[in-house]
N, CA, C and O atoms as a GROMACS GRO file, in nm:
protein
  280
    1MET      N    1  -1.324   3.026   3.006
    1MET     CA    2  -1.282   2.960   3.061
    1MET      C    3  -1.134   2.863   3.061
    1MET      O    4  -1.205   2.791   2.992
    2ASN      N    5  -1.038   2.812   3.068
    2ASN     CA    6  -0.913   2.714   3.044
    2ASN      C    7  -0.874   2.661   3.213
    2ASN      O    8  -0.831   2.733   3.304
    3GLY      N    9  -0.896   2.553   3.216
    3GLY     CA   10  -0.900   2.462   3.371
    3GLY      C   11  -0.818   2.339   3.346
    3GLY      O   12  -0.764   2.340   3.235
    4PHE      N   13  -0.795   2.240   3.416
    4PHE     CA   14  -0.719   2.131   3.386
    4PHE      C   15  -0.788   2.017   3.430
    4PHE      O   16  -0.815   2.021   3.550
    5LEU      N   17  -0.828   1.902   3.360
    5LEU     CA   18  -0.916   1.762   3.473
    5LEU      C   19  -0.772   1.652   3.480
    5LEU      O   20  -0.697   1.600   3.396
    6CYS      N   21  -0.782   1.652   3.615
    6CYS     CA   22  -0.656   1.493   3.681
    6CYS      C   23  -0.681   1.432   3.695
    6CYS      O   24  -0.791   1.427   3.749
    7SER      N   25  -0.615   1.317   3.665
    7SER     CA   26  -0.668   1.149   3.662
    7SER      C   27  -0.499   1.105   3.703
    7SER      O   28  -0.389   1.153   3.675
    8SER      N   29  -0.537   1.014   3.767
    8SER     CA   30  -0.432   0.912   3.777
    8SER      C   31  -0.440   0.830   3.656
    8SER      O   32  -0.544   0.804   3.594
    9ARG      N   33  -0.310   0.787   3.624
    9ARG     CA   34  -0.272   0.755   3.420
    9ARG      C   35  -0.322   0.585   3.466
    9ARG      O   36  -0.294   0.530   3.573
   10ALA      N   37  -0.405   0.521   3.345
   10ALA     CA   38  -0.449   0.369   3.344
   10ALA      C   39  -0.332   0.342   3.271
   10ALA      O   40  -0.254   0.419   3.215
   11TYR      N   41  -0.334   0.179   3.285
   11TYR     CA   42  -0.189   0.130   3.188
   11TYR      C   43  -0.258  -0.019   3.187
   11TYR      O   44  -0.336  -0.074   3.265
   12GLU      N   45  -0.202  -0.055   3.074
   12GLU     CA   46  -0.240  -0.206   3.095
   12GLU      C   47  -0.130  -0.335   3.024
   12GLU      O   48  -0.130  -0.362   2.904
   13TYR      N   49  -0.035  -0.406   3.136
   13TYR     CA   50   0.057  -0.462   3.103
   13TYR      C   51  -0.008  -0.602   3.113
   13TYR      O   52  -0.121  -0.623   3.157
   14GLY      N   53   0.074  -0.690   3.067
   14GLY     CA   54   0.080  -0.826   3.106
   14GLY      C   55  -0.057  -0.917   3.198
   14GLY      O   56  -0.064  -1.006   3.283
   15GLY      N   57  -0.153  -0.828   3.115
   15GLY     CA   58  -0.294  -0.870   3.168
   15GLY      C   59  -0.390  -0.868   3.256
   15GLY      O   60  -0.488  -0.932   3.293
   16TRP      N   61  -0.287  -0.700   3.293
   16TRP     CA   62  -0.347  -0.675   3.411
   16TRP      C   63  -0.418  -0.496   3.339
   16TRP      O   64  -0.358  -0.425   3.259
   17HIS      N   65  -0.525  -0.474   3.388
   17HIS     CA   66  -0.536  -0.302   3.407
   17HIS      C   67  -0.529  -0.241   3.543
   17HIS      O   68  -0.591  -0.281   3.641
   18PHE      N   69  -0.410  -0.094   3.536
   18PHE     CA   70  -0.403  -0.062   3.656
   18PHE      C   71  -0.401   0.096   3.654
   18PHE      O   72  -0.411   0.138   3.539
   19GLU      N   73  -0.393   0.167   3.724
   19GLU     CA   74  -0.351   0.315   3.755
   19GLU      C   75  -0.211   0.275   3.809
   19GLU      O   76  -0.160   0.168   3.841
   20TRP      N   77  -0.144   0.483   3.803
   20TRP     CA   78  -0.013   0.465   3.881
   20TRP      C   79  -0.041   0.573   3.930
   20TRP      O   80  -0.085   0.658   3.852
   21HIS      N   81  -0.023   0.609   4.082
   21HIS     CA   82   0.002   0.672   4.170
   21HIS      C   83   0.113   0.720   4.207
   21HIS      O   84   0.203   0.643   4.243
   22TYR      N   85   0.130   0.855   4.206
   22TYR     CA   86   0.267   0.912   4.214
   22TYR      C   87   0.333   0.858   4.309
   22TYR      O   88   0.452   0.831   4.300
   23TRP      N   89   0.232   0.829   4.451
   23TRP     CA   90   0.237   0.809   4.606
   23TRP      C   91   0.221   0.708   4.617
   23TRP      O   92   0.260   0.690   4.733
   24ILE      N   93   0.181   0.588   4.569
   24ILE     CA   94   0.158   0.474   4.619
   24ILE      C   95   0.215   0.376   4.459
   24ILE      O   96   0.153   0.277   4.420
   25GLY      N   97   0.273   0.401   4.425
   25GLY     CA   98   0.311   0.328   4.273
   25GLY      C   99   0.163   0.234   4.194
   25GLY      O  100   0.046   0.270   4.177
   26PRO      N  101   0.212   0.146   4.171
   26PRO     CA  102   0.048   0.109   4.058
   26PRO      C  103  -0.055   0.015   4.183
   26PRO      O  104  -0.040  -0.024   4.299
   27TRP      N  105  -0.147   0.011   4.092
   27TRP     CA  106  -0.282  -0.054   4.182
   27TRP      C  107  -0.406  -0.143   4.091
   27TRP      O  108  -0.460  -0.090   3.995
   28PRO      N  109  -0.420  -0.198   4.109
   28PRO     CA  110  -0.493  -0.306   3.992
   28PRO      C  111  -0.662  -0.263   3.976
   28PRO      O  112  -0.722  -0.287   4.080
   29LEU      N  113  -0.744  -0.210   3.875
   29LEU     CA  114  -0.789  -0.235   3.838
   29LEU      C  115  -0.914  -0.334   3.799
   29LEU      O  116  -0.922  -0.427   3.718
   30LYS      N  117  -1.023  -0.265   3.905
   30LYS     CA  118  -1.184  -0.432   3.770
   30LYS      C  119  -1.175  -0.404   3.672
   30LYS      O  120  -1.107  -0.304   3.649
   31LYS      N  121  -1.211  -0.444   3.608
   31LYS     CA  122  -1.325  -0.387   3.441
   31LYS      C  123  -1.344  -0.305   3.446
   31LYS      O  124  -1.266  -0.223   3.398
   32ASP      N  125  -1.510  -0.252   3.534
   32ASP     CA  126  -1.539  -0.100   3.499
   32ASP      C  127  -1.441  -0.075   3.578
   32ASP      O  128  -1.480  -0.133   3.679
   33GLY      N  129  -1.333  -0.025   3.608
   33GLY     CA  130  -1.232   0.037   3.611
   33GLY      C  131  -1.271   0.120   3.805
   33GLY      O  132  -1.219   0.230   3.821
   34ASP      N  133  -1.327   0.083   3.887
   34ASP     CA  134  -1.304   0.084   4.012
   34ASP      C  135  -1.219   0.003   4.045
   34ASP      O  136  -1.233  -0.112   4.004
   35PRO      N  137  -1.024   0.060   4.185
   35PRO     CA  138  -0.957   0.033   4.210
   35PRO      C  139  -1.031  -0.124   4.338
   35PRO      O  140  -1.119  -0.111   4.423
   36ARG      N  141  -0.965  -0.232   4.306
   36ARG     CA  142  -0.988  -0.337   4.393
   36ARG      C  143  -0.971  -0.296   4.458
   36ARG      O  144  -0.931  -0.180   4.471
   37LYS      N  145  -1.007  -0.407   4.560
   37LYS     CA  146  -0.993  -0.404   4.753
   37LYS      C  147  -0.823  -0.466   4.724
   37LYS      O  148  -0.753  -0.372   4.760
   38ARG      N  149  -0.783  -0.516   4.703
   38ARG     CA  150  -0.621  -0.605   4.737
   38ARG      C  151  -0.528  -0.566   4.613
   38ARG      O  152  -0.584  -0.552   4.504
   39ALA      N  153  -0.377  -0.548   4.622
   39ALA     CA  154  -0.282  -0.606   4.540
   39ALA      C  155  -0.194  -0.668   4.610
   39ALA      O  156  -0.142  -0.634   4.717
   40GLY      N  157  -0.171  -0.795   4.523
   40GLY     CA  158  -0.143  -0.930   4.600
   40GLY      C  159  -0.010  -0.994   4.490
   40GLY      O  160   0.001  -1.002   4.368
   41ARG      N  161   0.060  -1.024   4.583
   41ARG     CA  162   0.187  -1.080   4.545
   41ARG      C  163   0.166  -1.103   4.354
   41ARG      O  164   0.235  -1.048   4.268
   42LYS      N  165   0.069  -1.185   4.336
   42LYS     CA  166   0.050  -1.205   4.205
   42LYS      C  167   0.046  -1.119   4.077
   42LYS      O  168   0.081  -1.166   3.969
   43PHE      N  169  -0.018  -0.931   4.099
   43PHE     CA  170  -0.027  -0.828   4.063
   43PHE      C  171   0.151  -0.826   4.058
   43PHE      O  172   0.211  -0.858   3.955
   44TYR      N  173   0.203  -0.795   4.150
   44TYR     CA  174   0.332  -0.750   4.141
   44TYR      C  175   0.441  -0.806   4.049
   44TYR      O  176   0.540  -0.759   3.992
   45LYS      N  177   0.374  -0.944   4.060
   45LYS     CA  178   0.517  -1.013   4.011
   45LYS      C  179   0.521  -1.063   3.888
   45LYS      O  180   0.603  -1.148   3.853
   46ASP      N  181   0.382  -0.989   3.775
   46ASP     CA  182   0.333  -1.040   3.634
   46ASP      C  183   0.377  -0.840   3.641
   46ASP      O  184   0.424  -0.824   3.528
   47ILE      N  185   0.382  -0.737   3.691
   47ILE     CA  186   0.412  -0.630   3.657
   47ILE      C  187   0.538  -0.548   3.627
   47ILE      O  188   0.578  -0.457   3.554
   48ASP      N  189   0.588  -0.648   3.742
   48ASP     CA  190   0.814  -0.646   3.756
   48ASP      C  191   0.870  -0.593   3.679
   48ASP      O  192   0.975  -0.536   3.710
   49GLU      N  193   0.831  -0.591   3.571
   49GLU     CA  194   0.928  -0.534   3.491
   49GLU      C  195   0.905  -0.449   3.399
   49GLU      O  196   0.986  -0.424   3.309
   50PHE      N  197   0.742  -0.368   3.415
   50PHE     CA  198   0.668  -0.277   3.359
   50PHE      C  199   0.776  -0.180   3.477
   50PHE      O  200   0.864  -0.102   3.441
   51ILE      N  201   0.734  -0.217   3.636
   51ILE     CA  202   0.779  -0.109   3.742
   51ILE      C  203   0.913  -0.101   3.680
   51ILE      O  204   0.922   0.016   3.641
   52LYS      N  205   1.062  -0.188   3.641
   52LYS     CA  206   1.117  -0.148   3.635
   52LYS      C  207   1.148  -0.074   3.504
   52LYS      O  208   1.267  -0.069   3.474
   53MET      N  209   1.031   0.003   3.397
   53MET     CA  210   1.094   0.029   3.323
   53MET      C  211   1.122   0.208   3.326
   53MET      O  212   1.088   0.258   3.434
   54ASP      N  213   1.180   0.310   3.220
   54ASP     CA  214   1.145   0.388   3.317
   54ASP      C  215   1.054   0.475   3.202
   54ASP      O  216   1.044   0.429   3.088
   55LYS      N  217   0.993   0.598   3.237
   55LYS     CA  218   0.878   0.649   3.220
   55LYS      C  219   0.852   0.703   3.042
   55LYS      O  220   0.746   0.760   3.017
   56GLU      N  221   0.947   0.681   2.934
   56GLU     CA  222   0.862   0.719   2.843
   56GLU      C  223   0.867   0.533   2.832
   56GLU      O  224   0.749   0.509   2.806
   57GLN      N  225   0.932   0.410   2.838
   57GLN     CA  226   0.858   0.277   2.783
   57GLN      C  227   0.694   0.272   2.844
   57GLN      O  228   0.598   0.219   2.787
   58ARG      N  229   0.693   0.323   2.937
   58ARG     CA  230   0.582   0.296   3.047
   58ARG      C  231   0.472   0.387   2.966
   58ARG      O  232   0.375   0.314   2.948
   59GLU      N  233   0.451   0.501   2.918
   59GLU     CA  234   0.372   0.596   2.796
   59GLU      C  235   0.312   0.519   2.673
   59GLU      O  236   0.216   0.555   2.605
   60GLU      N  237   0.399   0.390   2.656
   60GLU     CA  238   0.339   0.321   2.528
   60GLU      C  239   0.244   0.211   2.575
   60GLU      O  240   0.184   0.156   2.482
   61TYR      N  241   0.215   0.165   2.698
   61TYR     CA  242   0.116   0.106   2.748
   61TYR      C  243  -0.007   0.178   2.809
   61TYR      O  244  -0.093   0.111   2.866
   62ARG      N  245  -0.015   0.290   2.799
   62ARG     CA  246  -0.080   0.382   2.860
   62ARG      C  247  -0.201   0.335   2.813
   62ARG      O  248  -0.200   0.253   2.721
   63VAL      N  249  -0.345   0.388   2.881
   63VAL     CA  250  -0.443   0.389   2.789
   63VAL      C  251  -0.544   0.454   2.831
   63VAL      O  252  -0.655   0.406   2.807
   64GLY      N  253  -0.537   0.565   2.895
   64GLY     CA  254  -0.561   0.662   2.952
   64GLY      C  255  -0.530   0.734   3.089
   64GLY      O  256  -0.427   0.707   3.150
   65GLY      N  257  -0.638   0.845   3.146
   65GLY     CA  258  -0.543   0.885   3.278
   65GLY      C  259  -0.481   1.021   3.234
   65GLY      O  260  -0.520   1.082   3.135
   66GLY      N  261  -0.365   1.068   3.331
   66GLY     CA  262  -0.314   1.196   3.327
   66GLY      C  263  -0.441   1.363   3.297
   66GLY      O  264  -0.564   1.374   3.302
   67CYS      N  265  -0.342   1.453   3.271
   67CYS     CA  266  -0.400   1.579   3.279
   67CYS      C  267  -0.437   1.625   3.158
   67CYS      O  268  -0.383   1.607   3.049
   68GLN      N  269  -0.560   1.703   3.195
   68GLN     CA  270  -0.682   1.722   3.046
   68GLN      C  271  -0.683   1.870   3.031
   68GLN      O  272  -0.703   1.915   3.144
   69GLU      N  273  -0.673   1.946   2.966
   69GLU     CA  274  -0.707   2.047   2.991
   69GLU      C  275  -0.852   2.070   2.910
   69GLU      O  276  -0.867   1.989   2.818
   70PHE      N  277  -0.947   2.154   2.925
   70PHE     CA  278  -1.076   2.248   2.925
   70PHE      C  279  -1.114   2.342   2.837
   70PHE      O  280  -1.218   2.405   2.854
   0.00000   0.00000   0.00000
């Protein structure tokens, strides 16, 4: 049996660990990988350059997530 398991892509940039949702954009994660309750101005200011990067440049900072075939 073949299938795929997909999750949001996780990145590390500017001292932040966050995931990228295609419908809402970046969201910060706690150290244990759970989403934080809030994403404040400091978070968006610190990753502003990341947001402006194209998709290929963002992949350099990817640390997990996406689709995996099993």
